[in-house]
Phi, psi and omega in degrees: 000153176258173174217153179218154184248135172283162177298323179298315179301315181300315179299315181293320181296319183302328184267359178287149174293154183306322181295323179285323176302319179298320178294317179299314180302315180297316181293325177295321177298318177298317180300311182298324181282323187196105179307331185263017177302135187300323184289341178287323187049042184295139178208157178291125182264316182223096184304314185298326182253010178055045179253131179251158177235141175221154185275135168267307174204196182296340186246345184234148176226156169237154185239142183208164173236161178249117182237096183066241179257025183231134169270118178263110182281118188265318182198159173223124189207163176297142180269119177291133182252000000 
């Protein structure tokens, strides 16, 4: 699978601290290799709009859609608890 970044994802990613960027990068690699990788805990977030959610760590999530053979990364944000 391929991946592409939305402008919103890029803006949000740029302001993350380096340690969190490293975690995001690692999780994206897992996503591209295997949507069902255990550490992602990927799940459908919004069925109607085909938006998925995956875990970065205990506090952050990223959101993406699947468009053909491409994961379109939509946003990365703190997870409300």
